[in-house]
Backbone as a ProteinNet text record, in pm:
[ID]
protein_1_A
[PRIMARY]
XXXXXXXXXXXXXXXXXXXXXXXXXXXXXXXXXXXXXXXXXXXXXXXXXXXXXXXXXXXXXXXXXXXXXXXXXXXXXXXXX
[TERTIARY]
9514.1	9609.4	9568.4	9562.6	9518.5	9629.3	9587.3	9679.6	9705.8	9825.6	9859.7	9932.6	9903.1	9968.5	9880	9944.6	9873.5	9937.2	9853.3	9903.6	9922.4	10048.4	10085.5	10125.6	10073.5	10107.6	10168.6	10281.9	10345	10295.1	10235.6	10178.7	10263.3	10280.1	10351.6	10261.2	10237.2	10158.9	10249	10202.5	10277.5	10203.1	10223.7	10149.5	10196.6	10104.4	10134.1	10144.5	10251.4	10274.2	10158.4	10096.3	9988.3	9849.8	9838.3	9706.8	9657.9	9622.2	9582.9	9460	9360.2	9238.4	9268.7	9346.7	9381.9	9467.1	9560.6	9644.9	9562.1	9462.1	9372.7	9298.2	9251.6	9183.4	9278	9404.4	9503.3	9524.7	9527.7	9544.5	9424.5	9304.6	9184.3	9186.2	9218.3	9221.8	9328.1	9445.2	9552.7	9515.9	9447.7	9403.6	9301.7	9206.6	9106.5	9172.3	9266.9	9338	9417.3	9484.2	9562.6	9472.4	9355.8	9261.1	9208.2	9172.5	9113.4	9215.6	9332.1	9430.9	9520.6	9540.4	9637.3	9580.1	9451.3	9385.7	9457.6	9496.9	9571.6	9485.4	9547.5	9484.1	9540.6	9661.2	9727.5	9798.7	9774.6	9839.7	9923.9	10052.7	10147.3	10187.8	10182.6	10218.5	10341.1	10413.1	10529	10486	10579.9	10552.8	10520.2	10442.9	10404	10326.6	10261.7	10188.2	10063.7	10013	9896.3	9935.6	10047.5	10089.3	10177.5	10238.1	10337.3	10472.7	10577.3	10712.5	10797.5	10870	10882.5	10778.2	10716.3	10612	10665.8	10791.3	10859.8	10771.6	10743.3	10670.7	10523.3	10471.5	10332.3	10311.1	10415.3	10404.1	10378.4	10410.8	10391	10249.8	10174.5	10038.5	9941.9	9863.8	9772.6	9665.1	9628.2	9523.6	9566.4	9696.7	9743.6	9701.3	9719.3	9681.8	9532.7	9452.6	9307.2	9274.2	9342.9	9318	9362.5	9475.3	9523.3	9428.2	9381.1	9285.5	9157.7	9108.2	8988.1	9014.7	9132.1	9170.3	9172.3	9228.9	9234.5	9094.5	9005.3	8866.4	8801	8827.5	8774.8	8827.7	8957.2	9015.9	8950.2	8926.1	8861.6	8720.3	8650.6	8514.5	8512.5	8603.9	8603.9	8664.3	8761.9	8832.9	8782.6	8692.4	8637.6	8721.6	8689.5	8766.7	8762.3
14066.4	13976.4	13832.5	13749.2	13610.5	13525.3	13426.3	13330.3	13220.5	13213.6	13116.4	12995.7	12959.5	12845	12722.1	12608.3	12480.8	12391.5	12322.3	12234	12094.3	12050.2	11920.2	11827.6	11706.4	11605.7	11486.5	11441	11320.6	11202.7	11106.2	10992	10868.2	10790.6	10664.1	10553.2	10456	10339.5	10217.6	10105.9	9981.3	9890.3	9910.9	9831.7	9686.6	9601	9459.1	9430.8	9367.7	9339.2	9255.6	9307.7	9236.5	9262.2	9325.3	9350.6	9489.4	9502.1	9632.3	9686.3	9603.3	9649.3	9692.1	9613.2	9648.2	9773.5	9787.1	9906.3	10030.5	10013	10123.5	10169.8	10075.9	10112.4	10189.3	10150.3	10220.9	10363.9	10380	10514.5	10602.1	10547.8	10623.4	10662.5	10567.5	10596.1	10700.9	10689.2	10785.4	10924	10929.5	11057.7	11123.1	11044.8	11098.3	11148.1	11073.1	11112.8	11242	11252	11372.2	11494.9	11476.3	11587.9	11629.4	11532	11562.2	11618.5	11558.1	11596.9	11712	11728.4	11827.5	11925.2	11917	12003	11995.8	11875.3	11855.4	11888.7	11956.2	11982.5	11890.4	11840.8	11747.8	11643.4	11516.4	11408	11330.4	11314.9	11251.4	11115.5	11012.8	10876.6	10831.4	10732.1	10679.1	10608.6	10597.6	10523.8	10378.1	10317.1	10176.1	10145.6	10245.6	10219.1	10133.4	10130.3	10046	9901.2	9879.5	9741.9	9682.9	9767.9	9722.2	9715.5	9713.6	9718	9607.4	9534.6	9538.5	9447	9489.4	9408.7	9289.7	9294.2	9186.2	9119.4	8989.6	8916.2	8954.4	9026.3	9071.7	9160.6	9233.5	9322.6	9247	9119.9	9039	8980.4	8989.8	8935.8	9037	8996.1	9091	9146.3	9072.4	9117.1	9231.2	9250.4	9355	9493.4	9521.3	9653.1	9678.1	9575.8	9590.5	9623.3	9557.6	9584.2	9724.7	9768.4	9904.1	10006.9	9983.2	10074	10084.3	9970.8	9969.7	10045.7	10027.4	10095.8	10247.4	10292.2	10436.2	10494.9	10420.9	10466.4	10475.4	10377.3	10379.5	10500.4	10527.1	10643.4	10772.8	10784.2	10904.2	10921.5	10811.5	10818.5	10844.9	10781.7	10789	10918.4	10970.2	11089.4	11207.8	11282.4	11398.2	11522.1	11628.2	11753.5	11808.5
11355.6	11294.7	11325.9	11226	11242.4	11304.8	11380.7	11440.8	11338.1	11286.6	11182.4	11238.7	11359.2	11420.5	11409.9	11407.5	11405.9	11512.2	11586.2	11691.6	11633.8	11630.2	11574.1	11688.8	11687.8	11788	11715.6	11764.5	11711.9	11793.9	11727.4	11797.4	11771.8	11875.5	11860.1	11911.2	11825.7	11865	11851.1	11900.8	11890.9	11792.9	11662.3	11564.6	11560.8	11524.3	11508.6	11358.7	11318.5	11176.4	11121.1	11015.7	10948.2	11003.5	11119.4	11180.7	11141	11014.4	10961.6	11034.9	11057.9	11126.2	11270.3	11340.5	11478.3	11485.4	11391.5	11388.8	11354.7	11270.3	11236.9	11361.8	11442	11567.1	11659.4	11661.7	11744.5	11694.7	11563.7	11505.5	11542.6	11531.5	11565.3	11712.9	11800.5	11944.4	11977.9	11917.3	11944.5	11892.6	11779.9	11725.3	11817.2	11864.6	11957	12084.9	12135.8	12257.3	12233.9	12121.5	12091	12079.4	12023.4	12012	12148.3	12229.2	12360.1	12457.8	12465.7	12566.5	12523.9	12392.6	12346.4	12243.9	12218.1	12119	11982.9	11945	11820.6	11699.4	11604.8	11476.1	11368.7	11393.9	11303.4	11388.6	11359.5	11432.5	11332	11363.4	11272.4	11329.4	11244.8	11283.1	11205.3	11256.7	11183.4	11055	10962.9	10840.2	10874.3	10790.9	10803.6	10931.9	10990.5	11114.7	11089.8	10969	10940.7	10915	10849.2	10818.6	10927	11007.7	11104.2	11036	11115.8	11060.1	11120.5	11042.4	10896.5	10832	10724.2	10661.4	10583.1	10542	10469	10363.8	10376.9	10272.9	10263.8	10363.1	10353.1	10231.7	10193	10077.7	9948.3	9946.5	9826.5	9818	9923.9	9924	9864.7	9766.2	9700.8	9794.5	9895	9986.5	10077.4	10094.7	10185.7	10137.9	10010.4	9958.9	9972.9	9956.2	9973.2	10118	10212.4	10354.7	10392.7	10339.2	10367.9	10307.2	10186.8	10123.5	10205.6	10251.6	10336	10465.6	10521.1	10643.6	10624.7	10513.8	10486.5	10471.6	10408.3	10396.4	10534.8	10619.2	10755.7	10831.5	10818.8	10886.6	10839.2	10711.3	10658.6	10714.1	10733.2	10786.7	10936.4	11010.1	11155.2	11209.2	11139.3	11187.4	11105.3	11166.5	11094.7	11119.5	11050.6	11061.5	11200.5
[MASK]
+++++++++++++++++++++++++++++++++++++++++++++++++++++++++++++++++++++++++++++++++

């Protein structure tokens, strides 16, 4: 009989509003830590962890979406299966 369990870790970081690159580094570090210390297969972060909360007027800046998109691509490259 196969083991159908998955180990999920809830991660909490202290994101800085507007520091998408820095928050991305925090997500990567927390993911690595969750994998090493808890054998995590899935790591869950709070909403808006890349932009910081509350983003307020940052959402109106066209460059924000580009930075978040770049961040997501970085996460996909840095965090492998």
